C-alpha positions as CSV (number, residue, x, y, z in Angstrom):
1,D,189.8,89.5,150.1
2,L,190.2,87.3,153.2
3,T,194.0,87.9,153.2
4,D,193.4,91.7,153.0
5,L,190.9,91.5,155.9
6,Y,193.3,89.5,158.0
7,G,196.1,91.9,157.1
8,L,194.3,94.8,158.8
9,G,195.4,93.2,162.1
10,Y,192.0,93.6,163.7
11,F,191.2,89.9,164.0
12,E,192.5,86.6,165.2
13,P,193.1,84.1,162.4
14,I,190.1,84.1,160.1
15,T,188.4,80.8,159.2
16,F,185.8,80.0,156.6
17,D,183.4,77.2,155.6
18,L,181.5,76.4,152.5
19,I,177.9,75.6,153.2
20,R,176.0,73.7,150.5
21,R,172.3,74.3,150.2
22,R,170.5,72.5,147.3
23,E,171.8,74.2,144.2
24,Q,173.7,77.0,146.0
25,T,177.0,77.2,147.9
26,D,177.5,79.9,150.5
27,L,180.7,81.1,152.0
28,L,180.6,81.5,155.8
29,V,183.4,83.7,157.2
30,K,184.2,83.5,160.9
31,V,186.1,86.3,162.5
32,R,187.0,87.0,166.1
33,P,188.4,90.4,167.3
34,R,192.0,90.2,168.5
35,R,192.3,89.4,172.2
36,V,195.4,91.6,172.6
37,G,194.7,95.3,172.2
38,L,194.8,97.1,168.9
39,D,197.3,99.7,170.1
40,T,200.9,100.0,169.1
41,L,203.8,101.9,170.7
42,R,207.0,102.2,168.6
43,F,210.4,103.9,169.3
44,G,213.1,105.1,166.9
45,L,216.4,107.0,166.9
46,D,217.8,109.2,164.1
47,L,221.5,109.7,164.3
48,E,223.2,112.3,162.1
49,N,226.9,112.9,161.7
50,E,228.6,115.5,159.5
51,L,232.0,115.0,158.0
52,K,233.2,118.3,159.7
53,G,232.6,116.9,163.2
54,G,229.0,117.9,164.0
55,A,226.6,115.2,165.3
56,S,223.0,115.2,166.5
57,F,220.2,112.8,167.4
58,T,216.4,112.7,167.5
59,L,214.5,110.3,169.6
60,K,211.1,109.3,168.1
61,T,208.0,107.6,169.5
62,R,204.7,106.8,167.9
63,Y,201.5,105.7,169.6
64,Q,198.8,104.4,167.3
65,K,195.3,103.1,168.1
66,F,193.4,101.1,165.5
67,A,189.8,100.2,164.9
68,L,188.3,103.1,166.8
69,N,184.9,102.7,165.0
70,R,183.2,100.3,162.6
71,S,184.6,102.2,159.6
72,G,188.3,101.5,160.5
73,A,189.3,104.8,162.0
74,E,192.8,105.2,163.4
75,W,194.4,107.7,165.7
76,R,198.2,108.3,165.4
77,N,200.4,110.4,167.7
78,D,204.1,111.2,167.0
79,L,206.6,112.7,169.3
80,E,210.2,113.8,168.4
81,L,212.9,115.0,170.9
82,G,216.4,116.1,170.1
83,K,217.7,118.2,167.2
84,R,214.1,118.2,165.9
85,T,211.4,118.5,168.5
86,G,207.8,118.1,167.5
87,L,204.4,116.7,168.2
88,R,201.8,115.6,165.7
89,T,198.4,114.0,166.1
90,E,196.3,112.6,163.2
91,F,192.8,111.1,163.0
92,Y,192.5,108.8,159.9
93,Q,188.9,108.0,158.9
94,P,188.1,105.8,155.8
95,F,184.7,106.6,154.3
96,D,184.0,103.7,152.0
97,R,183.4,100.0,152.7
98,R,186.6,98.9,150.9
99,L,188.8,101.3,152.9
100,R,190.1,103.0,149.7
101,Y,189.2,106.6,150.4
102,F,189.8,108.5,153.6
103,V,190.0,111.9,155.3
104,A,192.8,112.7,157.7
105,P,192.7,115.9,159.8
106,S,195.9,116.6,161.9
107,L,197.5,119.1,164.2
108,F,201.3,119.7,164.5
109,Y,203.9,121.6,166.5
110,A,207.6,121.4,165.5
111,Q,210.9,123.1,166.4
112,D,214.1,122.8,164.3
113,N,217.5,124.4,164.8
114,R,219.4,125.5,161.7
115,T,222.9,126.9,161.3
116,I,223.6,129.6,158.8
117,T,227.0,129.3,157.2
118,E,228.9,131.4,154.6
119,D,232.1,130.1,153.1
120,G,232.2,127.3,155.7
121,Q,232.0,129.6,158.6
122,A,229.0,129.4,161.0
123,L,227.4,132.9,161.2
124,S,224.3,132.2,163.4
125,E,222.0,129.5,164.7
126,L,218.2,129.9,164.2
127,R,215.3,128.1,166.0
128,I,212.4,127.7,163.6
129,T,209.0,127.0,165.3
130,R,206.0,125.9,163.3
131,W,202.4,125.0,164.4
132,G,199.2,124.5,162.7
133,G,196.8,122.0,161.2
134,R,196.0,120.2,158.0
135,V,193.2,118.2,156.4
136,D,194.1,115.5,153.8
137,L,191.8,113.7,151.5
138,G,193.3,110.6,150.0
139,R,193.1,107.2,148.4
140,N,194.9,104.0,149.5
141,L,196.9,102.5,146.6
142,A,196.6,98.8,147.3
143,R,199.3,97.7,149.8
144,W,202.1,99.9,148.7
145,G,201.1,103.5,149.4
146,Q,198.7,106.4,149.6
147,L,197.9,109.4,147.4
148,R,197.0,112.5,149.5
149,L,195.8,116.0,148.7
150,G,195.6,118.4,151.6
151,L,195.2,121.9,152.9
152,V,197.7,123.1,155.4
153,R,197.3,126.2,157.6
154,G,200.0,127.2,160.1
155,V,202.3,129.8,161.6
156,Q,206.1,129.9,161.6
157,D,208.3,131.9,163.9
158,T,212.1,132.2,163.7
159,D,214.4,133.3,166.5
160,V,218.1,133.9,166.4
161,R,219.7,131.7,169.1
162,V,223.4,132.4,168.5
163,G,225.0,135.1,166.4
164,A,223.7,138.3,164.8
165,A,220.3,138.7,163.2
166,M,220.9,138.2,159.5
167,G,217.8,139.9,158.3
168,Y,214.6,138.7,156.7
169,R,216.4,137.4,153.5
170,I,217.7,134.3,155.2
171,I,214.5,133.7,157.1
172,A,212.5,133.8,153.8
173,E,215.0,131.4,152.2
174,L,214.6,128.9,155.0
175,A,210.8,129.2,154.9
176,G,210.7,128.5,151.2
């Protein structure tokens, strides 16, 4: 349990002492909050290359703030720029003492460009825009993952950027 507590990243190294009192031994755990802030800022880059000569990139950044309250809440913000453009914010709130169960409401906005081809020929390019929100309930599965069940509500809009409008059949296939 001490390793799990330290692994949260909220504290300086954790120390403990055993205190003997007559017929009983108590465990005294000493924790100090981290002196350096509990915020993280990360950057990433996705590079895609197609064998037929197409290439694209997406620059990503994530700002995450930890330990917002005594229950271990976190706030995560993701930004993507490039072939995919998007913004997502999520508030993660555990609701039990062992941090197993949580609720995670979020909002999102995303744009993605897609090329419609037929027999290897590009027919048109679409821009798909989505925005909305979701609420997830979940359970942390030890150190290796999470199980989430959520409700998503959003709107999607599709615009033809290059080429002729192909009708609703293609748009419905992309949305599926």
